[in-house]
C-alpha positions in Angstrom: 1.3 12.4 7.7 4.3 11.3 9.8 2.1 9.5 12.2 0.3 7.7 9.4 3.7 6.6 8.0 4.7 5.3 11.4 1.4 3.3 11.6 2.2 1.8 8.2 5.7 0.9 9.2 4.5 -0.7 12.5 1.7 -2.6 10.7 4.1 -4.0 8.0 7.1 -4.6 10.3 6.2 -8.1 11.3 5.8 -9.1 7.7 9.2 -7.6 6.7 10.9 -9.8 9.3 9.5 -12.9 7.6 10.6 -12.0 4.1 13.7 -12.9 2.2 16.9 -10.8 2.5 16.5 -7.5 0.8 18.6 -6.9 -2.3 19.9 -3.6 -3.6 16.5 -2.7 -5.1 15.1 -2.4 -1.6 15.8 0.2 1.1 14.3 1.5 4.3 12.0 3.9 2.4 10.3 1.1 0.4 7.8 -1.4 1.8 6.3 -4.2 -0.2 3.0 -5.7 0.8 0.0 -7.6 -0.7 -3.6 -6.7 0.0 -6.6 -9.0 -0.6 -9.2 -6.6 -2.0 -12.3 -8.9 -2.3 -11.7 -10.7 -5.6 -8.3 -9.1 -6.3 -4.9 -9.8 -4.8 -3.2 -6.4 -5.1 0.6 -6.1 -4.7 1.6 -2.7 -3.3 4.9 -0.9 -3.1 4.9 2.0 -0.7 7.7 4.5 -1.5 7.9 6.7 1.5 10.7 8.9 0.1 8.8 9.7 -3.1 5.4 9.8 -1.3 3.4 7.4 -3.4 2.1 3.8 -3.6 2.3 1.7 -6.7 -0.5 -0.9 -7.0 -0.3 -3.8 -9.4 -3.8 -4.2 -10.8 -5.1 -6.6 -13.5 -5.4 -3.8 -16.1 -1.9 -2.5 -15.3 0.0 -0.6 -12.6 -1.5 2.4 -10.8 0.7 4.9 -9.0 -1.1 7.1 -6.5 0.4 10.1 -4.7 0.0 10.5 -0.9 -2.7 13.0 0.1 -3.8 14.4 3.5 -5.7 12.0 5.7 -7.2 12.4 9.1 -6.6 8.8 9.9 -4.3 6.2 8.3 -2.6 6.7 4.9 -4.5 7.8 1.9 -3.3 7.9 -1.7 -5.5 9.4 -4.5 -5.4 11.0 -7.9 -7.6 13.4 -9.8 -9.3 10.6 -11.7 -11.1 9.2 -8.6 -8.7 6.4 -7.9 -8.0 5.9 -4.2 -6.2 3.5 -1.8 -6.7 4.2 1.9 -5.3 2.1 4.6 -5.1 2.0 8.4 -3.1 -0.8 9.8 -4.1 -4.1 8.1 -7.4 -2.7 6.8 -7.8 -0.8 3.5 -10.2 0.3 0.8 -9.5 0.5 -2.9 -11.5 2.6 -5.3 -10.9 2.2 -9.0 -13.2 2.9 -12.0 -15.9 3.8 -9.5 -15.8 0.4 -7.7 -15.1 0.3 -4.0 -13.4 -2.8 -2.5 -12.7 -3.7 1.1 -9.1 -4.9 1.6 -7.0 -6.7 4.2 -3.2 -7.1 4.4 -2.5 -10.6 3.1 0.5 -13.0 3.4 4.2 -12.3 3.1 5.8 -9.2 1.6 6.9 -9.3 -2.0 10.5 -10.3 -2.6 
């Protein structure tokens, strides 16, 4: 799990350097990113300290806890929702639909 978190930090570090100054709502344990998941632009907030990701989806936010993964970082719940990423590639499964995703643009302010 620690290796997967390091991979996420390294993958998102170049984006963080381009973003605006971080305010009090941000700290070293929180990473903001956006993923283009086919037809959806999905803002994501990775909370390393709490061990979850919060995805902003069209039908509302979805918070998924971190689960064991052999490669990359995987977040999933008992309802079949899953967000798995390795570097700038990811997959999103919600409501039984699977979407291929890529890291997109600047981090969220």
